[in-house]
N, C-alpha and C positions, 0 to 999 in steps of 0.2 A: 178461498171458497166460502168461508164463513160470512164475509161481507156480501158475496154473491147470494148466499142463502137468505140473509136478512133483506136484501133488496128485492129478491123474488117474493118473499112473504109480504113486504110492504106494497109492492105493485099489485099482487093478487087482492089484498084487502082494499086497496084504492079502487079496483075495478068491481068490487062488491062480491068477490068470490073468495072462498077459503083456499089456501095453498094445499096442494096435494101432499099428504104425509109421505107417500112413497118417494116423491120427488125430493122432499126435504131430507129424507133419510139417505137417499143416494147422494145428494149434495154434501151431506155431512161426512159420508164415508169415502167419497171419491178422492183419489190422489191429486196432487197439485199439477195443473196443466191439462187435465183430462176430465171431460164431462161425459159420463156414461149413463144414459137414461134408457137403455135397451129394455124391451118387453114391458115398458111402463105406458099405460094408456093415458096420453096427455090430452087434457081438455083444451078448449079454445082459449080460455083465460090464461092457462099455463103457457100456451104457445105465444100469446100476446105479450105476457110478461117476459118470457125468454127473448122474444124479438126485440123488446125494448132494452134488455140488459146486454145482449150479445154485442151490439155495436160499440159499447163502452168497455167491454171486457178485454183486458190486455194480457191475461195469463192463460186463457184456455186456448190450446192449440189443436185439440182433438175433441170432436163432438160426435157421439154415437147415439143415433135415434132409430135403431133398427127395431122392427116389429112393435111400433108404438101406436099403430092404428090411427094415424093422423088424419084429420078431416081436411077437406079442401081449404076451408077458411084458416084452420090452424097451420097447415103447411105453408099457405101463402103468407100469413103473418110472420111465421118463423123465418122463412127464406128472405122476406123483405128486410128483416132485421139483420140478417147475415150479409146483406149487400154492402153495408158500411164497415164490416169487420176487416181488420188488417193483420190479424195474428193467427187466424184459424188456418190449419194446414190439412186436416183430415176431417171429412164429413161422411157419415154413414147413414143412409136413409133406406136401408133394406127392409122389404116387406111392409110398406106403408100404403100400398094400393094407390099410388099417386096417379092422377088422371090428367085431364086437359089443363085445369087451373094449376096443378102442380108442375106440369111441364112448362107452362108459360112462366111461372115464378122461377123455375130452375134456369130458363133461358135468360131472364133478367139478372139472376144471380151470377151466371157465368159472364154476362156482359160487364157487370159493375165490379165484382169482386176480383181482386188482384193477388190474393194470398192462398186460396185453396189449391192444393196440389193433387189431392186424391179424393175422388167422389164415387161412392158406392150406391147404386140405384137398383140393385137386384130385387126381383120379385115385386115389380110395380107394373103399371099398365100405361106407360108413357107412349107406346107406339100405337095405341088404339085410335087416337085422333091425330090425323095427318097434319092439320094446321098447327095444333099445339106442339107436335113433335118438330115441325119445321121451325117454329119459334125457338125451341130448345136447341136445334142444330145451328140456327143463326147465332145464338149466344155462344155456342161452342166454337164457331168459326171466329168470333171476335175475341175470345178469351186468349190471354197470353201467359197464364200461370199453370193451368191444369196439366198434369203429367200422366195421371192414371184415371180411367173411367170404366166403371163396371155397369153394363146394361144387360145382364143376363135376365132371361124370362121377363121381357117387357113387351111381348107381342109386337115386335117390330116387323113390318111387312117389307116388301121390296121397295115400296115408295119411301118408307122411312130410311131404308138402307141407301137409296139414292140421295136423300137429303143429308144423311151422314157422310156420304162420299163427297158431296159438295162442301160440307163443313170441313172435312179432312184436307181438302185442297187449300183452304184458306188458313187452317190452323198450323202453327209452327212450334208448338210446345208439347203436344200430346205424344206420349211414348208407348202407352199400353191401352188397348181397347178390347174389352171382353164382350162379345155379342153371342155367346152360346145360348142355345135353346130359345131361339126366336123363329120368325117365319120369313127369313130373308129371301130364300129361293134362288133360282138361277139368275134372274135379272138383277136382284140385289147383290148377289155374289160378284157378277161381272162388273157392276157399277163400282163396288168396293175395289175390285182388282184393277180397274182402269184408273182409279184415283190414286193408287199407291205410287206410281212413278213421279207424280207431282208433289208428294209428301216426303220430306227428308228426315223427319224426326220419329215417325211411328216405326217401331221395331218389333211389336208384338200385337197380333190380331187373331183372336180366337173366334172361329166361326163354326164350331161343332154343333150338330143338332139343328141345322137351319135348312135342310133339304137342298144343299148345294152340291152340284156334281163334283166328282173326285178330281177331274182335271182343273177345275176352278180352284178347289182347295189346295191342290198341289202348286198351282201357279201362285196363289196367295202365300203359301208356305215358302216357295222359292223367293218371292219378293221380300218376305220378312227376313229370310236368310240373308238376302242381299243387304237389307236394311241393317241387320245385325252386324254383318261384315263392315258395312259403311260406318256403323256406330263404333265398332271396335277400332277401325282405322282412324275415325275422327277422335276417339278417346286417346288412341296412341299418339296421334298428331298433337292433340291438346296436351297430353302428358309431356311429349317432347318439347312443345313450345313452353310449357310450364317449367320444365327443367332448364331450357335455354334462358327463359326469363329469370329463373332463380340464379343461374350462373351469371347472367348479366348483372342482376342485382347484387350478387356476391362480389363481382368484379368492381361494381360501382362502390359498394361498401368498403372494399379493400382500398380502392383508390382514394375514397373520402377519408378512410382511416390514415392512409399514408399522408394525404394532404394535411389532415389534422395533426398527425405526429410531426410533420415538417413545420407546421405553424407553431406547434408547442415548442419544438426545438428553437425556432426563431424567437418566440416569446421568451424562452429561457435565456437565450443568448442576449436578447435585449435587456432582460432583467439583470443578468450578470454584468453587462456593460453599464447599465444604470447604477448597479451597486458599486462597480469599480469607479465610475465617475463621482458617485456620492462619496465614496471613501477618499478618492483623490481630492474632492472638494473639501471634505472634512480635514484631510491632511493639510491642504493649502490654508484652510481657516486656522488650523492649529499653528502652522508656520507663521501666518500673518499675526496671530495673537502673540506668538513668541517674539516676532519682530516688533510688534507694538510695545510689548513689555521691555524689550531691549531699548527701544526709543525712549520709553518712560524712564528707564534706568539711566540712560545717557543724559536725558534732560535733568534728572535728579543730580547726577554727577556734575553736570554743567552748573546747576544752581549752587551745589555745594562748592564748586570751584570758584564761582563768583563770590560766594560768601567768604571763602578763604582769602580771595584776592582783596575783598573789602577789609577783612581782618588784617591782612598784610599792610594795606594802605593805612589803616588805623595805627598799626604798630609803627609804620614808618613816620606817620604824623607825630606819634608820641615820641619817637626817636628824635625827630626834628625839634619838637618842643623841648626835649631834654637838652639838645644841642644849643637851642636858643637860651635856655636857662643857664647852661654852662657859660655861654658867651656873656650873658648879663652878669653872672657871678664874677667872671674874669674882669669885666669892665668895672664892676663894683670894687673888686680887689685893687685894680689900678687906681681908681679914684681914692680908695682908702689909702693906698701907698703914697699918693700925691699929697693927700691931706696930712698923712702922718709926716711926710717930709717937711711940709709947711709947718706943721706943729713942732717938728724937731728943730726947725730953724728958730721958731718962736721960743721953744724950750731952751735952745742954746743961748738965745739972747737973755732969757730969764734964768738960765742955769746959774749964772754968777750970783744972782739974787737969792736963789733958792738952795744953794749948796749947803748953807748953814742949816737950813731947815731939814734938808735931806740927810745931812750927817746926823742930826738929832733923831730924825725919825728912821734912821737906817736899821737900827735894831728891830724896831717894830715892823719895818718893811721886810726885813729878813724873815721874821717870824711868819708874816703874811705870805711871803714868797714861798716859804716851806709849805704852807697850807695850799697855796696855788699849785705848787709842784705836785703835791699829793693829788689834787684834783685832776691835773694834767695826766698824771699816771693812770688815774682811774679812767679818764677819757681814752687814753691810749689802749688800755685793756679792752674797753668797750669797742674801740675801733678794730682792734685785733680780732675780737669775737666776730664783728661784722665781716671782717675780711675772711675769716674762716667760713662764715656762713656763705659769703659770696663764692669762695672756693668750692664749697660743697655744692652750691647751685651750679657752678661751672661743671663740676664733675657729673652732677645729675644731667646737665644739658648734654655733655659729651656722651654719657651712657644712653640718654634718650636718643641722641642722634645715631649712636651705634645700633641701638635697638631698632630705630626706624630704618636704618640701612639694612640690618639683618632681616627685618620684616619685609622690607622692599625686595630683598633678594629672595626671601621665602615666597613672597607674593609672586615674583617672577617665575620661580620654580613651580609654584602651584599653577600659575597661568600656563606654563609649558605642559604640566601634567594635564591640565584641563583641556588644552588643545589636543593632546594625544587622545584623551578620553572622548573629546568631541568627535574625533575621527571615528571612534568606535561606535558611540551612540550619541546622537544629537540631543536627545532629551536629558540624559544624565549630565552632559556637559553644561547644558543650559541651567539646570537646577544648581549644579555645583558652582558654576560661574556666578550665578545670582547670589548664592550664599557667600562666595568669596568676596564679591563686590560689596555685599552688605557688611561682611566682616571688615573689609578694608575701609569702607565708609565709616563704620562704627569706630575702627581703630584711628582713622584720621580725625574723626570728631573728638575722640578721647584725647588724642595727641594735641589737637588744637586747643581743647579745653585745658589740658595740662600746661601747654605753653602760655595760654592766656592767664592761667592761675599763677604761673611762675613770673610772667611779666608783671601781673598785679602785685605779686610779692616783692619783686624788684622795685616796682614803683613805690610800694609801701616803705621798703627799705630806704629808697631814695628820699621819700618824703620825711621819714624818720631822721635820716642823715641831715636833710635840709633843716628840719626842726632843731636837731642838735646843733647844727651849724649856726642857726639863728640864735639858739640859746647861748651857744659859745660866744657868738658875736655880741649878744646883749651883755653876757658876763664880762666879755673883754671891754666893752664900752664902759660898763659900770666900774670894772677894775681900773680901766684907764682913767676914768674920772677920779676914782679914789687915788690912783697913782699920781694923777696930776695934782690932786689936793695934798696927798700924803707923801708921794715918792718923786718929788721934783728932782731930788738929788740923785736918784738911782736911774739915770738915763741909760747907762750901759746895760744894766740888767733888764730894763724895759725893752731896750732895743733887741737884746738877746731873746727875750720872751716873745717879742713881736716876730722876730725872724723864725723862732721855733713854731709859732702859731702859723706863720705864713707857710712854713715847710709842711706842717700838718695839713693845712688847707690845700696846698698843692698836691700833697699825696692823695687827699680825698678826691680832689678834682681828677687826678690821674686815674684813681680807682673808678670814679664815675665814667671817665672816658673809656676805660677798659670794659666796664659793664655795658656802655653804649655799643662798643665794638662787638661785644659778645651778643648783645641783642640783635645787632645788624647781621652777625653770623647766623644766629638762629633764624632770622627772617630769610636770609639767603637759603638756609637749609629747607625752610618751609617752601620757598619758591622752587627749590629743586624737587621737593615732594610734589608740589603742584604741577611742575613740568612732567614729572613721572606720571602723575594722574592723567595729565593731558595726553601723554603718549599712550597710556592704557586706553583712554577714551578713543584715541585715533585707532588703536588696535581693535577695540570693540566695534568702531565704525567700519573698519575693514571686514571684520567678521560679519557685520550686518550686511555689507555689500555682497560678501560671499553667499550669505543666506538668500539675499535677493536674487543673485544669479542662479542659485539652486532653485528658487521658486520659479524663476523664468524658465529654467530647464524643465521643471516639472510641468509647467503650463504648456511648453512645447511638446513634451511627451503626451500630455492630455490631448492636445490638438492632433498629434499623430495618431493616437488611439481613436479619437473621434473619426478621423479620416479613414482609418482601417475599418472602423465599425460601419461607416457609410459605404465603403467599398464592399464589405461582407454582405451588408443588407442588399446592395444593388446586385451582387452576385447571386444571392439567394432568390431575389426577385426574378432575375433572368432564368435561374433554374426552375422556379415555379412557373414562369411563362412557358418554358420548354416542356415541362411536365403537363401543363394545361394543353399545350399544342398536341403532345402525344396522346393525352386523354381524349381530346376532340377528334384526333385521327382514329383512335380506337372506337370512339362512339360512332364516327362515320362508317367505320368498317362494320360495327355491329348493326347499324341501320341498313347497310348494304346486305349483311347476312339476313336481317329480318325481311328485307324486300325479296331476297332470293328465296327465303323460306315461304313467304306469302305466294311468290310466283310458283314455287314447287307445289304448295297446297292447291293453288288454282289448277295447275297441271294435273295434280292428283284427282281433284274434283272432276275435271274434264275427262281424264282417263277413266275415272270410276263411272261417270255417266255413260261414256262410250262403251266401257266394259259391261255396264248394266244393260245398255241397249243391245250390245252384241249377245249378251247372255239371254236376253229376252228373245232375240231373233233365233238364237240357237235352240232355246227351249221350244219356241213355236215350231222350228224345223224338226226338233226331236219329237214333239207331239205329233206333227204330221207324219213323220217317219214311223213312229209307233203305231199310228192309226193305219198307215199302209201295211206295216208289218202284221198288225192284227188282222187286217183284211186278207193278206196273203196267207197267214196261218189258218184263217177260217176257210179260205179256198182250198188250201192244202189238206186241211182236215176233211172238207167236203169231198175232195178228190180221193183221199184215202178211204173215206166211207164208201164212195162209189166203187172203188177198186176192191175193197173188202166185200161189198155186196156182189160184185161181178165174180170175185173168186169163190164166194160161197155158192153163187148160182152155178158156176162151172163145176164146183166140187159136187154139188147135189146132182147136177146133170151126169157127171161121170159116174157117181155112185149109182144113180138110177140106171144108167146104161150098163154098168157092170152087173148090177143085180138082175137086169132083164136079159142078159146075154145067155145063150145055150150052154156055154162052157160050164157056167155055175151049176146048171141042171144036170150035166153029165158027170160032173166031178163027184167022186165018192165022198161020203161023209168021213170026218176025221174020227 
C-alpha cells in the first residue's frame, strides 16, 4: 500500500492537483489487500488517479467506495480503470447517487471485468433512466463472474425489472440479487417470476417493498426454494463427484505407488544382480590375476630350469674336459714309459761304462736319495691331506644330497599340506605356495651356487694337483737329468723310484677319476632335482588347469545367473503388463461409472426439471383451488350473514309479535 500511496501522490501532482490528505491517511492505515475509502469525498482528480492505478494493482481484492459522493465524471473514470483489473473481488458503491453515466459505465465494467464477484449498488438512481439501465442489464447478461448484486433503493421500475429479467435469462453465474425498496410493481414481479425457470443459478431474490402482490411473492419464494433445493442437490452431487474423484485419484495414486514400488524393487534387483555380476567379475579378475601370477611363476621356474640345465651342460662339459685331460695325461704317461724304456735300454748299454762312476757316486746318490725320499714323504703327506679334503668334500656332498632329499621330502609334505589348505581356502594356498616356491627356488639357487662353488673348489684342487704334478714332473725331469749325470750306476734305485712315482701318479689319476665319478653323481643328483622340479611344475600346471576349469565353471554359473536374471526380468515385465491390463480395466470400469454418474446426473436434472414443472403446475392448481376456496368461503360467509340477518329478522318479528299479543296484556305482573 505504501507504493500505491506514492503512486497516487505522483499522479495527482502530475495532473496539477494536490492529493487528498484524507485519502492518503486511509491508504496509510488500510490493511493489506483492502482499500476502504468510505465516506471520503473523492474529487475527479482522485478518481482519475485511482482509475490509472487500479488496473496495475495486484494486491487489492476489496474496494469500498460507499458514500463518497462521486460525480458522474469521477465514477466513469474510476469504473473505466476497473475494467482491466483482474484481482478485485468485492466492489462497494453504496450511496453515490449514480445516474445514467454511472449505469453505462457499470454496464461496460460488467462486460469487460472477469474478476468481480460481489457488487453493492445500494442507494443510487440507476433505474431512473431506462436506456442506461438497459445498458447495465446488458453488461450483467454478458458477465460471467458476478455472484452477488445489491440493487436496493435504485428506483427501478417495472421496465427496469423486465430488463433485469431478460438479463437473468442470459446470466449463468449470479446467485444472489437484492431488489428491495424499488418500484417493480406487479408487471415487474411477474416478469421476474417468469424468468426464474430459465435461470439455473439464482437461488436468492429479495423483492420486499416493491408493491408486488403476495401471490407473486409467494411464487417467487417457491421458485427460490426450488432453486435452493436444486442448488443443494447440485452441491451434494458435486460433493459426491468430488469424493468420487478423490477416491479415483487416491486409487490412481495407490496404483502409481504400487507401480513405483514394483519398479523400485525391480531396480533394486537389477542393482543387486549388477553388484553380483561385478563381484563375480572382480572374482574372475582376481582368479585371472592369480592364474597369470602362476603362469609367471611357472615361466620363472622354466627359466631357472633352463639355467640349471645349462649349468648341468657346463658341468658335463667340464667333466668331459677333465676326462680328456685324464686321457692326455695317460697318453703322456705311456709316452713317458716308452721313452723311459728306450732310455733304459740306452742306459743298459751305457751301464757298463758308467758302473764305475755310479759306484763312486753311490754314496752321494744315497745321500741325495735320502733327501728325495724326504721330499716324497712330504708330497705323500700333502697328498694325504688332499685326500682327506676330498673325503670331506665327499661327505659334504653326501650330506648336501641327504639334505636335498630331506628338503625335497619336506617340500613334498609342504606341497601336500598346501594342497589340503588349498581345498580350504584358495587364497591362503596361493600365497603359501608362492612363498614355498620362492623358498624352493631360493634353496635350489643356493644349492646350485654351493655345488658350483664346490665344483670350482674341486677344479681348483685339480688345478693345484696338476700344478703339483707338473712341478713333480719338472723335479723328476731335473732329478732324472741329475741322475743321468750323477746316478748312472743306480739304475735299480732309479727304476724303483720311477715305479713309485708311477704308482703315485696312478693313485692320483684314480683319485681324479673318483672325483670325476663323484662330480657325475652330483650332476645326476642335480638332474634328479631338476626332474623333481619338472614334476612340481607339471603339478602346478595341473593345478592351473584345475583353476581354469574352476574359472570356466564360475563363468557358466555367471551365464546361468544372467539367464535367471533375464527370466526374472521377463517375468516381472509380464506381471507389470498384467497389472497394467488390470489397471486399464479398472480405469475403463471407472470411466463406465463416470458415464453412469453423468447419465444419472442428467436423469436427475430431467427429473428435477419435470418435478419443478409439476410443482409449478401443482402450485398453480393450488393457487386456483385456494382462490376457489376463498370464493366459496366468501359465499359461505355471505350466506351465513344472510341467514343471521334472516334469523335476527325472525327473532325481531317473533319478539314484536309476542310483545303485541293480548296474553302479555292480561298476564299479571310479577
